[in-house]
A tleap script that builds the chain and sets N, CA, C and O, in Angstrom:
source leaprc.protein.ff14SB
mol = sequence {
  NMET ARG LEU LEU THR VAL ILE LEU LEU LEU
  THR SER PHE MET ALA PHE MET LEU SER ALA
  CYS ASP GLU ILE ASP ASN GLU ILE HIE THR
  GLY SER PRO ILE GLY LEU TRP GLU ARG MET
  ILE PRO ASP THR ASP SER THR ALA PHE MET
  ALA GLU LEU SER PHE ASN SER ASN ASN THR
  PHE ASP PHE ILE VAL LEU ASP THR GLY THR
  SER HIE SER ASN THR GLN GLY GLY TYR PHE
  VAL THR SER ASN THR ILE GLU PHE SER ASP
  GLU ASP CYS SER GLY SER GLY ILE TYR GLN
  PHE SER ALA ASP THR ALA ARG LEU ASN LEU
  VAL VAL ALA SER GLU GLU CYS SER ALA ARG
  ARG ASN VAL LEU GLN GLY VAL TRP ARG LYS
  CLYS
}
set mol.1.N position { -54.736 -9.683 14.073 }
set mol.1.CA position { -55.665 -9.897 15.159 }
set mol.1.C position { -56.176 -8.559 15.713 }
set mol.1.O position { -57.366 -8.411 15.993 }
set mol.2.N position { -55.266 -7.588 15.867 }
set mol.2.CA position { -55.663 -6.275 16.364 }
set mol.2.C position { -56.646 -5.593 15.418 }
set mol.2.O position { -57.629 -4.992 15.851 }
set mol.3.N position { -56.370 -5.694 14.146 }
set mol.3.CA position { -57.241 -5.071 13.153 }
set mol.3.C position { -58.644 -5.663 13.225 }
set mol.3.O position { -59.629 -4.928 13.143 }
set mol.4.N position { -58.744 -6.959 13.375 }
set mol.4.CA position { -60.041 -7.614 13.506 }
set mol.4.C position { -60.780 -7.140 14.752 }
set mol.4.O position { -61.989 -6.914 14.706 }
set mol.5.N position { -60.070 -6.987 15.856 }
set mol.5.CA position { -60.677 -6.496 17.095 }
set mol.5.C position { -61.188 -5.064 16.921 }
set mol.5.O position { -62.285 -4.738 17.373 }
set mol.6.N position { -60.409 -4.223 16.279 }
set mol.6.CA position { -60.808 -2.824 16.048 }
set mol.6.C position { -62.041 -2.780 15.145 }
set mol.6.O position { -62.969 -2.014 15.403 }
set mol.7.N position { -62.057 -3.584 14.106 }
set mol.7.CA position { -63.206 -3.616 13.190 }
set mol.7.C position { -64.459 -4.081 13.922 }
set mol.7.O position { -65.528 -3.498 13.742 }
set mol.8.N position { -64.345 -5.113 14.738 }
set mol.8.CA position { -65.492 -5.600 15.514 }
set mol.8.C position { -65.998 -4.541 16.482 }
set mol.8.O position { -67.206 -4.344 16.614 }
set mol.9.N position { -65.079 -3.857 17.162 }
set mol.9.CA position { -65.485 -2.800 18.091 }
set mol.9.C position { -66.185 -1.654 17.357 }
set mol.9.O position { -67.221 -1.171 17.813 }
set mol.10.N position { -65.629 -1.219 16.229 }
set mol.10.CA position { -66.253 -0.132 15.471 }
set mol.10.C position { -67.620 -0.540 14.926 }
set mol.10.O position { -68.560 0.255 14.945 }
set mol.11.N position { -67.731 -1.760 14.446 }
set mol.11.CA position { -69.013 -2.253 13.939 }
set mol.11.C position { -70.054 -2.307 15.052 }
set mol.11.O position { -71.204 -1.920 14.848 }
set mol.12.N position { -69.658 -2.782 16.214 }
set mol.12.CA position { -70.574 -2.834 17.361 }
set mol.12.C position { -71.005 -1.442 17.779 }
set mol.12.O position { -72.179 -1.213 18.068 }
set mol.13.N position { -70.063 -0.512 17.814 }
set mol.13.CA position { -70.368 0.862 18.199 }
set mol.13.C position { -71.350 1.495 17.205 }
set mol.13.O position { -72.308 2.152 17.611 }
set mol.14.N position { -71.112 1.296 15.913 }
set mol.14.CA position { -71.997 1.870 14.893 }
set mol.14.C position { -73.392 1.262 14.982 }
set mol.14.O position { -74.384 1.976 14.836 }
set mol.15.N position { -73.482 -0.034 15.217 }
set mol.15.CA position { -74.799 -0.671 15.363 }
set mol.15.C position { -75.538 -0.105 16.563 }
set mol.15.O position { -76.742 0.144 16.492 }
set mol.16.N position { -74.827 0.099 17.665 }
set mol.16.CA position { -75.433 0.680 18.864 }
set mol.16.C position { -75.939 2.094 18.581 }
set mol.16.O position { -77.057 2.437 18.968 }
set mol.17.N position { -75.138 2.909 17.918 }
set mol.17.CA position { -75.528 4.290 17.627 }
set mol.17.C position { -76.743 4.331 16.694 }
set mol.17.O position { -77.650 5.140 16.892 }
set mol.18.N position { -76.761 3.478 15.699 }
set mol.18.CA position { -77.910 3.455 14.783 }
set mol.18.C position { -79.186 3.027 15.491 }
set mol.18.O position { -80.255 3.578 15.228 }
set mol.19.N position { -79.086 2.061 16.375 }
set mol.19.CA position { -80.293 1.643 17.092 }
set mol.19.C position { -80.749 2.729 18.058 }
set mol.19.O position { -81.950 2.896 18.266 }
set mol.20.N position { -79.825 3.464 18.648 }
set mol.20.CA position { -80.194 4.565 19.549 }
set mol.20.C position { -80.882 5.680 18.770 }
set mol.20.O position { -81.854 6.259 19.255 }
set mol.21.N position { -80.396 5.986 17.574 }
set mol.21.CA position { -81.034 7.014 16.741 }
set mol.21.C position { -82.447 6.602 16.373 }
set mol.21.O position { -83.352 7.436 16.380 }
set mol.22.N position { -82.652 5.349 16.055 }
set mol.22.CA position { -83.971 4.866 15.701 }
set mol.22.C position { -84.937 5.007 16.870 }
set mol.22.O position { -86.095 5.369 16.665 }
set mol.23.N position { -84.489 4.732 18.085 }
set mol.23.CA position { -85.345 4.875 19.258 }
set mol.23.C position { -85.729 6.323 19.477 }
set mol.23.O position { -86.886 6.615 19.779 }
set mol.24.N position { -84.776 7.242 19.329 }
set mol.24.CA position { -85.070 8.667 19.494 }
set mol.24.C position { -86.061 9.105 18.422 }
set mol.24.O position { -87.021 9.815 18.723 }
set mol.25.N position { -85.842 8.691 17.174 }
set mol.25.CA position { -86.724 9.056 16.085 }
set mol.25.C position { -88.142 8.561 16.334 }
set mol.25.O position { -89.096 9.295 16.077 }
set mol.26.N position { -88.304 7.343 16.823 }
set mol.26.CA position { -89.628 6.817 17.109 }
set mol.26.C position { -90.318 7.600 18.211 }
set mol.26.O position { -91.526 7.823 18.145 }
set mol.27.N position { -89.576 8.018 19.215 }
set mol.27.CA position { -90.172 8.798 20.298 }
set mol.27.C position { -90.695 10.128 19.785 }
set mol.27.O position { -91.769 10.570 20.192 }
set mol.28.N position { -89.963 10.757 18.914 }
set mol.28.CA position { -90.368 12.054 18.391 }
set mol.28.C position { -91.612 11.919 17.524 }
set mol.28.O position { -92.534 12.727 17.641 }
set mol.29.N position { -91.654 10.921 16.663 }
set mol.29.CA position { -92.701 10.857 15.660 }
set mol.29.C position { -93.962 10.120 16.087 }
set mol.29.O position { -94.970 10.189 15.383 }
set mol.30.N position { -93.942 9.440 17.181 }
set mol.30.CA position { -95.157 8.758 17.608 }
set mol.30.C position { -95.604 9.260 18.968 }
set mol.30.O position { -96.104 8.490 19.789 }
set mol.31.N position { -95.423 10.548 19.206 }
set mol.31.CA position { -95.844 11.133 20.460 }
set mol.31.C position { -97.356 11.155 20.589 }
set mol.31.O position { -98.078 10.769 19.669 }
set mol.32.N position { -97.812 11.598 21.707 }
set mol.32.CA position { -99.236 11.642 22.001 }
set mol.32.C position { -99.905 12.802 21.269 }
set mol.32.O position { -99.331 13.887 21.176 }
set mol.33.N position { -101.104 12.584 20.752 }
set mol.33.CA position { -101.831 13.691 20.125 }
set mol.33.C position { -102.560 14.574 21.141 }
set mol.33.O position { -103.099 15.615 20.764 }
set mol.34.N position { -102.590 14.187 22.406 }
set mol.34.CA position { -103.368 14.928 23.403 }
set mol.34.C position { -102.890 16.370 23.479 }
set mol.34.O position { -101.695 16.647 23.582 }
set mol.35.N position { -103.858 17.280 23.425 }
set mol.35.CA position { -103.558 18.705 23.491 }
set mol.35.C position { -104.392 19.470 22.480 }
set mol.35.O position { -105.309 18.924 21.867 }
set mol.36.N position { -104.062 20.733 22.316 }
set mol.36.CA position { -104.791 21.638 21.426 }
set mol.36.C position { -103.936 21.943 20.206 }
set mol.36.O position { -102.786 22.360 20.339 }
set mol.37.N position { -104.497 21.737 19.010 }
set mol.37.CA position { -103.806 21.922 17.746 }
set mol.37.C position { -104.611 22.879 16.881 }
set mol.37.O position { -105.820 23.014 17.071 }
set mol.38.N position { -103.959 23.547 15.933 }
set mol.38.CA position { -104.663 24.452 15.025 }
set mol.38.C position { -104.063 24.362 13.627 }
set mol.38.O position { -102.898 24.005 13.448 }
set mol.39.N position { -104.893 24.697 12.644 }
set mol.39.CA position { -104.388 24.796 11.275 }
set mol.39.C position { -105.380 25.548 10.412 }
set mol.39.O position { -106.565 25.649 10.731 }
set mol.40.N position { -104.859 26.081 9.298 }
set mol.40.CA position { -105.673 26.715 8.273 }
set mol.40.C position { -106.121 25.612 7.328 }
set mol.40.O position { -105.292 24.884 6.783 }
set mol.41.N position { -107.436 25.485 7.132 }
set mol.41.CA position { -107.998 24.397 6.338 }
set mol.41.C position { -108.545 24.952 5.029 }
set mol.41.O position { -109.366 25.869 5.046 }
set mol.42.N position { -108.108 24.415 3.899 }
set mol.42.CA position { -108.668 24.859 2.619 }
set mol.42.C position { -110.148 24.499 2.545 }
set mol.42.O position { -110.540 23.384 2.888 }
set mol.43.N position { -110.970 25.455 2.093 }
set mol.43.CA position { -112.401 25.207 1.943 }
set mol.43.C position { -112.702 24.895 0.476 }
set mol.43.O position { -111.807 24.980 -0.365 }
set mol.44.N position { -113.909 24.548 0.167 }
set mol.44.CA position { -114.271 24.102 -1.173 }
set mol.44.C position { -114.287 25.216 -2.210 }
set mol.44.O position { -114.193 24.925 -3.402 }
set mol.45.N position { -114.401 26.470 -1.812 }
set mol.45.CA position { -114.519 27.578 -2.770 }
set mol.45.C position { -113.254 28.432 -2.849 }
set mol.45.O position { -113.349 29.655 -2.958 }
set mol.46.N position { -112.107 27.832 -2.797 }
set mol.46.CA position { -110.805 28.504 -2.888 }
set mol.46.C position { -110.542 29.460 -1.726 }
set mol.46.O position { -109.701 30.353 -1.834 }
set mol.47.N position { -111.246 29.278 -0.635 }
set mol.47.CA position { -110.958 30.049 0.575 }
set mol.47.C position { -110.412 29.075 1.615 }
set mol.47.O position { -110.259 27.882 1.355 }
set mol.48.N position { -110.128 29.602 2.772 }
set mol.48.CA position { -109.625 28.757 3.860 }
set mol.48.C position { -110.186 29.288 5.169 }
set mol.48.O position { -110.602 30.443 5.259 }
set mol.49.N position { -110.193 28.439 6.169 }
set mol.49.CA position { -110.653 28.868 7.482 }
set mol.49.C position { -109.757 28.253 8.554 }
set mol.49.O position { -109.164 27.192 8.358 }
set mol.50.N position { -109.675 28.937 9.679 }
set mol.50.CA position { -108.861 28.481 10.799 }
set mol.50.C position { -109.714 27.605 11.704 }
set mol.50.O position { -110.886 27.897 11.941 }
set mol.51.N position { -109.109 26.516 12.215 }
set mol.51.CA position { -109.824 25.615 13.110 }
set mol.51.C position { -108.885 25.082 14.177 }
set mol.51.O position { -107.665 25.068 14.014 }
set mol.52.N position { -109.490 24.644 15.277 }
set mol.52.CA position { -108.763 23.986 16.365 }
set mol.52.C position { -109.218 22.541 16.465 }
set mol.52.O position { -110.370 22.211 16.182 }
set mol.53.N position { -108.296 21.696 16.869 }
set mol.53.CA position { -108.594 20.301 17.126 }
set mol.53.C position { -108.022 19.974 18.497 }
set mol.53.O position { -106.813 20.040 18.715 }
set mol.54.N position { -108.909 19.622 19.413 }
set mol.54.CA position { -108.495 19.328 20.786 }
set mol.54.C position { -108.670 17.839 21.057 }
set mol.54.O position { -109.770 17.297 20.944 }
set mol.55.N position { -107.561 17.186 21.419 }
set mol.55.CA position { -107.612 15.788 21.856 }
set mol.55.C position { -107.614 15.791 23.371 }
set mol.55.O position { -106.647 16.228 23.994 }
set mol.56.N position { -108.688 15.309 23.968 }
set mol.56.CA position { -108.827 15.289 25.421 }
set mol.56.C position { -108.349 13.952 25.974 }
set mol.56.O position { -108.380 12.942 25.271 }
set mol.57.N position { -107.913 13.941 27.218 }
set mol.57.CA position { -107.353 12.722 27.820 }
set mol.57.C position { -108.405 11.629 28.041 }
set mol.57.O position { -108.046 10.481 28.303 }
set mol.58.N position { -109.694 11.965 27.941 }
set mol.58.CA position { -110.752 10.957 28.118 }
set mol.58.C position { -111.195 10.344 26.785 }
set mol.58.O position { -112.300 9.811 26.681 }
set mol.59.N position { -110.334 10.421 25.770 }
set mol.59.CA position { -110.576 9.857 24.437 }
set mol.59.C position { -111.733 10.521 23.694 }
set mol.59.O position { -112.421 9.878 22.901 }
set mol.60.N position { -111.940 11.803 23.954 }
set mol.60.CA position { -112.876 12.593 23.165 }
set mol.60.C position { -112.088 13.669 22.436 }
set mol.60.O position { -110.989 14.039 22.849 }
set mol.61.N position { -112.663 14.168 21.346 }
set mol.61.CA position { -112.031 15.273 20.627 }
set mol.61.C position { -113.081 16.337 20.343 }
set mol.61.O position { -114.278 16.055 20.286 }
set mol.62.N position { -112.605 17.571 20.167 }
set mol.62.CA position { -113.442 18.701 19.788 }
set mol.62.C position { -112.829 19.349 18.557 }
set mol.62.O position { -111.647 19.693 18.562 }
set mol.63.N position { -113.618 19.520 17.504 }
set mol.63.CA position { -113.204 20.250 16.317 }
set mol.63.C position { -113.954 21.569 16.356 }
set mol.63.O position { -115.185 21.583 16.375 }
set mol.64.N position { -113.222 22.684 16.368 }
set mol.64.CA position { -113.837 23.999 16.551 }
set mol.64.C position { -113.431 24.911 15.394 }
set mol.64.O position { -112.247 25.161 15.167 }
set mol.65.N position { -114.437 25.402 14.669 }
set mol.65.CA position { -114.210 26.353 13.580 }
set mol.65.C position { -114.015 27.729 14.193 }
set mol.65.O position { -114.866 28.195 14.950 }
set mol.66.N position { -112.907 28.384 13.877 }
set mol.66.CA position { -112.604 29.694 14.464 }
set mol.66.C position { -113.029 30.855 13.576 }
set mol.66.O position { -113.141 31.982 14.060 }
set mol.67.N position { -113.268 30.612 12.289 }
set mol.67.CA position { -113.645 31.670 11.350 }
set mol.67.C position { -115.105 31.516 10.935 }
set mol.67.O position { -115.672 30.425 10.994 }
set mol.68.N position { -115.696 32.622 10.517 }
set mol.68.CA position { -117.057 32.577 9.986 }
set mol.68.C position { -116.994 32.458 8.467 }
set mol.68.O position { -115.926 32.610 7.873 }
set mol.69.N position { -118.114 32.191 7.851 }
set mol.69.CA position { -118.173 32.141 6.395 }
set mol.69.C position { -117.788 30.801 5.794 }
set mol.69.O position { -117.455 30.735 4.611 }
set mol.70.N position { -117.824 29.743 6.570 }
set mol.70.CA position { -117.550 28.414 6.040 }
set mol.70.C position { -118.762 27.526 6.294 }
set mol.70.O position { -119.541 27.770 7.216 }
set mol.71.N position { -118.909 26.518 5.486 }
set mol.71.CA position { -120.033 25.596 5.674 }
set mol.71.C position { -119.737 24.552 6.748 }
set mol.71.O position { -120.639 23.818 7.152 }
set mol.72.N position { -118.508 24.472 7.211 }
set mol.72.CA position { -118.154 23.504 8.246 }
set mol.72.C position { -118.627 23.992 9.615 }
set mol.72.O position { -118.719 25.195 9.859 }
set mol.73.N position { -118.921 23.057 10.489 }
set mol.73.CA position { -119.397 23.422 11.822 }
set mol.73.C position { -118.581 22.689 12.887 }
set mol.73.O position { -117.856 21.736 12.603 }
set mol.74.N position { -118.724 23.159 14.094 }
set mol.74.CA position { -118.061 22.509 15.223 }
set mol.74.C position { -118.611 21.096 15.392 }
set mol.74.O position { -119.789 20.846 15.136 }
set mol.75.N position { -117.761 20.187 15.818 }
set mol.75.CA position { -118.207 18.831 16.093 }
set mol.75.C position { -117.341 18.226 17.192 }
set mol.75.O position { -116.240 18.697 17.473 }
set mol.76.N position { -117.854 17.200 17.786 }
set mol.76.CA position { -117.093 16.470 18.806 }
set mol.76.C position { -117.367 14.992 18.627 }
set mol.76.O position { -118.353 14.594 18.007 }
set mol.77.N position { -116.487 14.196 19.175 }
set mol.77.CA position { -116.645 12.752 19.044 }
set mol.77.C position { -115.618 12.028 19.882 }
set mol.77.O position { -115.064 12.577 20.834 }
set mol.78.N position { -115.375 10.785 19.510 }
set mol.78.CA position { -114.424 9.969 20.229 }
set mol.78.C position { -113.256 9.584 19.341 }
set mol.78.O position { -113.361 9.596 18.114 }
set mol.79.N position { -112.147 9.243 19.972 }
set mol.79.CA position { -110.995 8.758 19.227 }
set mol.79.C position { -110.339 7.634 20.006 }
set mol.79.O position { -110.475 7.529 21.225 }
set mol.80.N position { -109.621 6.795 19.266 }
set mol.80.CA position { -108.914 5.674 19.868 }
set mol.80.C position { -107.552 5.570 19.187 }
set mol.80.O position { -107.471 5.455 17.964 }
set mol.81.N position { -106.483 5.611 19.986 }
set mol.81.CA position { -105.119 5.553 19.455 }
set mol.81.C position { -104.574 4.143 19.585 }
set mol.81.O position { -104.665 3.527 20.647 }
set mol.82.N position { -104.004 3.634 18.492 }
set mol.82.CA position { -103.295 2.361 18.480 }
set mol.82.C position { -101.980 2.577 17.745 }
set mol.82.O position { -101.986 2.854 16.545 }
set mol.83.N position { -100.872 2.458 18.429 }
set mol.83.CA position { -99.552 2.624 17.828 }
set mol.83.C position { -99.484 3.970 17.109 }
set mol.83.O position { -99.457 5.011 17.765 }
set mol.84.N position { -99.454 3.970 15.778 }
set mol.84.CA position { -99.368 5.230 15.034 }
set mol.84.C position { -100.644 5.523 14.246 }
set mol.84.O position { -100.595 6.206 13.223 }
set mol.85.N position { -101.794 5.007 14.715 }
set mol.85.CA position { -103.071 5.318 14.068 }
set mol.85.C position { -104.062 5.881 15.079 }
set mol.85.O position { -104.010 5.576 16.271 }
set mol.86.N position { -104.961 6.708 14.567 }
set mol.86.CA position { -106.063 7.253 15.362 }
set mol.86.C position { -107.354 6.921 14.634 }
set mol.86.O position { -107.482 7.171 13.435 }
set mol.87.N position { -108.309 6.357 15.360 }
set mol.87.CA position { -109.635 6.090 14.801 }
set mol.87.C position { -110.603 7.125 15.372 }
set mol.87.O position { -110.757 7.244 16.587 }
set mol.88.N position { -111.258 7.878 14.469 }
set mol.88.CA position { -112.210 8.912 14.849 }
set mol.88.C position { -113.634 8.422 14.633 }
set mol.88.O position { -113.909 7.706 13.671 }
set mol.89.N position { -114.540 8.809 15.528 }
set mol.89.CA position { -115.970 8.590 15.312 }
set mol.89.C position { -116.715 9.807 15.845 }
set mol.89.O position { -116.360 10.357 16.888 }
set mol.90.N position { -117.753 10.220 15.119 }
set mol.90.CA position { -118.574 11.361 15.547 }
set mol.90.C position { -119.955 11.233 14.930 }
set mol.90.O position { -120.168 10.423 14.029 }
set mol.91.N position { -120.893 12.035 15.418 }
set mol.91.CA position { -122.284 11.955 14.964 }
set mol.91.C position { -122.488 12.542 13.576 }
set mol.91.O position { -123.485 12.230 12.924 }
set mol.92.N position { -121.574 13.382 13.105 }
set mol.92.CA position { -121.743 14.022 11.803 }
set mol.92.C position { -121.399 13.106 10.635 }
set mol.92.O position { -121.766 13.393 9.496 }
set mol.93.N position { -120.700 12.010 10.904 }
set mol.93.CA position { -120.297 11.072 9.851 }
set mol.93.C position { -120.688 9.662 10.269 }
set mol.93.O position { -120.554 9.285 11.434 }
set mol.94.N position { -121.172 8.891 9.303 }
set mol.94.CA position { -121.462 7.494 9.632 }
set mol.94.C position { -120.160 6.706 9.555 }
set mol.94.O position { -119.326 6.953 8.684 }
set mol.95.N position { -119.997 5.776 10.454 }
set mol.95.CA position { -118.775 4.985 10.486 }
set mol.95.C position { -117.615 5.757 11.081 }
set mol.95.O position { -117.749 6.923 11.452 }
set mol.96.N position { -116.489 5.097 11.167 }
set mol.96.CA position { -115.302 5.739 11.728 }
set mol.96.C position { -114.265 5.944 10.635 }
set mol.96.O position { -114.316 5.309 9.581 }
set mol.97.N position { -113.331 6.832 10.902 }
set mol.97.CA position { -112.226 7.098 9.993 }
set mol.97.C position { -110.917 6.776 10.685 }
set mol.97.O position { -110.743 7.073 11.867 }
set mol.98.N position { -110.005 6.175 9.958 }
set mol.98.CA position { -108.714 5.800 10.527 }
set mol.98.C position { -107.623 6.611 9.841 }
set mol.98.O position { -107.565 6.696 8.614 }
set mol.99.N position { -106.770 7.198 10.653 }
set mol.99.CA position { -105.694 8.057 10.162 }
set mol.99.C position { -104.374 7.615 10.765 }
set mol.99.O position { -104.308 7.272 11.945 }
set mol.100.N position { -103.325 7.623 9.957 }
set mol.100.CA position { -101.985 7.457 10.497 }
set mol.100.C position { -101.577 8.816 11.033 }
set mol.100.O position { -101.940 9.850 10.473 }
set mol.101.N position { -100.812 8.809 12.132 }
set mol.101.CA position { -100.386 10.088 12.676 }
set mol.101.C position { -98.938 10.031 13.122 }
set mol.101.O position { -98.388 8.973 13.430 }
set mol.102.N position { -98.345 11.214 13.142 }
set mol.102.CA position { -97.050 11.406 13.781 }
set mol.102.C position { -97.159 12.729 14.527 }
set mol.102.O position { -97.793 13.673 14.055 }
set mol.103.N position { -96.538 12.783 15.687 }
set mol.103.CA position { -96.636 13.988 16.510 }
set mol.103.C position { -95.315 14.249 17.202 }
set mol.103.O position { -94.608 13.318 17.589 }
set mol.104.N position { -94.991 15.508 17.353 }
set mol.104.CA position { -93.884 15.914 18.205 }
set mol.104.C position { -94.370 17.092 19.030 }
set mol.104.O position { -95.578 17.304 19.128 }
set mol.105.N position { -93.491 17.849 19.613 }
set mol.105.CA position { -93.918 18.934 20.499 }
set mol.105.C position { -94.527 20.105 19.739 }
set mol.105.O position { -95.177 20.953 20.351 }
set mol.106.N position { -94.336 20.178 18.424 }
set mol.106.CA position { -94.820 21.323 17.658 }
set mol.106.C position { -95.857 20.976 16.594 }
set mol.106.O position { -96.670 21.829 16.235 }
set mol.107.N position { -95.849 19.741 16.079 }
set mol.107.CA position { -96.711 19.411 14.947 }
set mol.107.C position { -97.381 18.050 15.116 }
set mol.107.O position { -96.857 17.136 15.753 }
set mol.108.N position { -98.559 17.965 14.518 }
set mol.108.CA position { -99.313 16.716 14.419 }
set mol.108.C position { -99.661 16.537 12.951 }
set mol.108.O position { -100.289 17.410 12.352 }
set mol.109.N position { -99.263 15.421 12.368 }
set mol.109.CA position { -99.558 15.144 10.976 }
set mol.109.C position { -100.563 14.000 10.902 }
set mol.109.O position { -100.312 12.916 11.430 }
set mol.110.N position { -101.702 14.236 10.249 }
set mol.110.CA position { -102.742 13.218 10.070 }
set mol.110.C position { -102.846 12.878 8.592 }
set mol.110.O position { -103.014 13.761 7.751 }
set mol.111.N position { -102.743 11.572 8.277 }
set mol.111.CA position { -102.832 11.081 6.904 }
set mol.111.C position { -103.902 9.992 6.867 }
set mol.111.O position { -103.874 9.066 7.677 }
set mol.112.N position { -104.840 10.101 5.932 }
set mol.112.CA position { -105.935 9.144 5.835 }
set mol.112.C position { -105.410 7.740 5.550 }
set mol.112.O position { -104.614 7.532 4.635 }
set mol.113.N position { -105.868 6.791 6.346 }
set mol.113.CA position { -105.616 5.368 6.074 }
set mol.113.C position { -106.896 4.729 5.533 }
set mol.113.O position { -106.855 3.928 4.599 }
set mol.114.N position { -108.038 5.099 6.136 }
set mol.114.CA position { -109.341 4.579 5.709 }
set mol.114.C position { -110.409 5.570 6.168 }
set mol.114.O position { -110.568 5.806 7.366 }
set mol.115.N position { -111.138 6.147 5.218 }
set mol.115.CA position { -112.124 7.168 5.571 }
set mol.115.C position { -113.209 7.231 4.505 }
set mol.115.O position { -112.909 7.429 3.327 }
set mol.116.N position { -114.469 7.064 4.906 }
set mol.116.CA position { -115.608 7.165 3.995 }
set mol.116.C position { -116.243 8.555 4.008 }
set mol.116.O position { -116.950 8.918 3.068 }
set mol.117.N position { -116.003 9.327 5.051 }
set mol.117.CA position { -116.642 10.637 5.224 }
set mol.117.C position { -115.739 11.738 4.661 }
set mol.117.O position { -114.702 12.060 5.242 }
set mol.118.N position { -116.140 12.306 3.534 }
set mol.118.CA position { -115.301 13.323 2.887 }
set mol.118.C position { -115.184 14.596 3.724 }
set mol.118.O position { -114.130 15.232 3.724 }
set mol.119.N position { -116.241 14.977 4.431 }
set mol.119.CA position { -116.170 16.188 5.261 }
set mol.119.C position { -115.123 16.033 6.359 }
set mol.119.O position { -114.341 16.951 6.607 }
set mol.120.N position { -115.105 14.885 7.011 }
set mol.120.CA position { -114.121 14.644 8.071 }
set mol.120.C position { -112.715 14.589 7.474 }
set mol.120.O position { -111.776 15.154 8.035 }
set mol.121.N position { -112.575 13.908 6.339 }
set mol.121.CA position { -111.266 13.820 5.683 }
set mol.121.C position { -110.748 15.205 5.322 }
set mol.121.O position { -109.575 15.506 5.544 }
set mol.122.N position { -111.613 16.049 4.766 }
set mol.122.CA position { -111.192 17.379 4.313 }
set mol.122.C position { -110.685 18.259 5.449 }
set mol.122.O position { -109.795 19.084 5.241 }
set mol.123.N position { -111.234 18.096 6.638 }
set mol.123.CA position { -110.788 18.963 7.730 }
set mol.123.C position { -109.666 18.343 8.570 }
set mol.123.O position { -108.835 19.073 9.111 }
set mol.124.N position { -109.627 17.023 8.687 }
set mol.124.CA position { -108.632 16.413 9.574 }
set mol.124.C position { -107.275 16.201 8.916 }
set mol.124.O position { -106.243 16.459 9.535 }
set mol.125.N position { -107.262 15.733 7.668 }
set mol.125.CA position { -105.987 15.379 7.035 }
set mol.125.C position { -105.122 16.612 6.815 }
set mol.125.O position { -105.566 17.602 6.235 }
set mol.126.N position { -103.887 16.537 7.284 }
set mol.126.CA position { -102.945 17.632 7.113 }
set mol.126.C position { -102.056 17.786 8.327 }
set mol.126.O position { -102.064 16.960 9.241 }
set mol.127.N position { -101.297 18.850 8.316 }
set mol.127.CA position { -100.369 19.142 9.418 }
set mol.127.C position { -100.980 20.193 10.316 }
set mol.127.O position { -101.349 21.280 9.872 }
set mol.128.N position { -101.080 19.849 11.595 }
set mol.128.CA position { -101.617 20.727 12.630 }
set mol.128.C position { -100.472 21.260 13.474 }
set mol.128.O position { -99.504 20.544 13.732 }
set mol.129.N position { -100.574 22.513 13.907 }
set mol.129.CA position { -99.575 23.146 14.788 }
set mol.129.C position { -100.053 23.109 16.230 }
set mol.129.O position { -101.236 23.309 16.507 }
set mol.130.N position { -99.132 22.851 17.142 }
set mol.130.CA position { -99.466 22.879 18.579 }
set mol.130.C position { -99.819 24.307 18.964 }
set mol.130.O position { -99.120 25.250 18.592 }
set mol.131.N position { -100.889 24.458 19.698 }
set mol.131.CA position { -101.330 25.792 20.123 }
set mol.131.C position { -100.912 26.059 21.550 }
set mol.131.O position { -101.194 27.132 22.085 }
savepdb mol mol.pdb
quit
């Protein structure tokens, strides 16, 4: 009887710990994208350029090219967050693009879920660093 009680207690404790770890993990990986992010973006001619991506609290974003010599330009638009996805829309691309994201205090990872605009895909998809 004692052995059964100990096994039940240990099983309950382990289940509690695993569920607590899952909650912490979800908090870390589905944080808010709001803020200023930066990354080096590969360009089409084997070069790269530095850019910033700012998510504003009013559901607008700014993409800012920091280097010269690239064909990409600054753009702004709107975004909408649902769970772990971000939907982007801007005047430079027709239609919207949907990206899965994960964010913590240092990094933002954007992965294409649905995107027709190759220019937007080429600059947004990847890992961004918090600035």
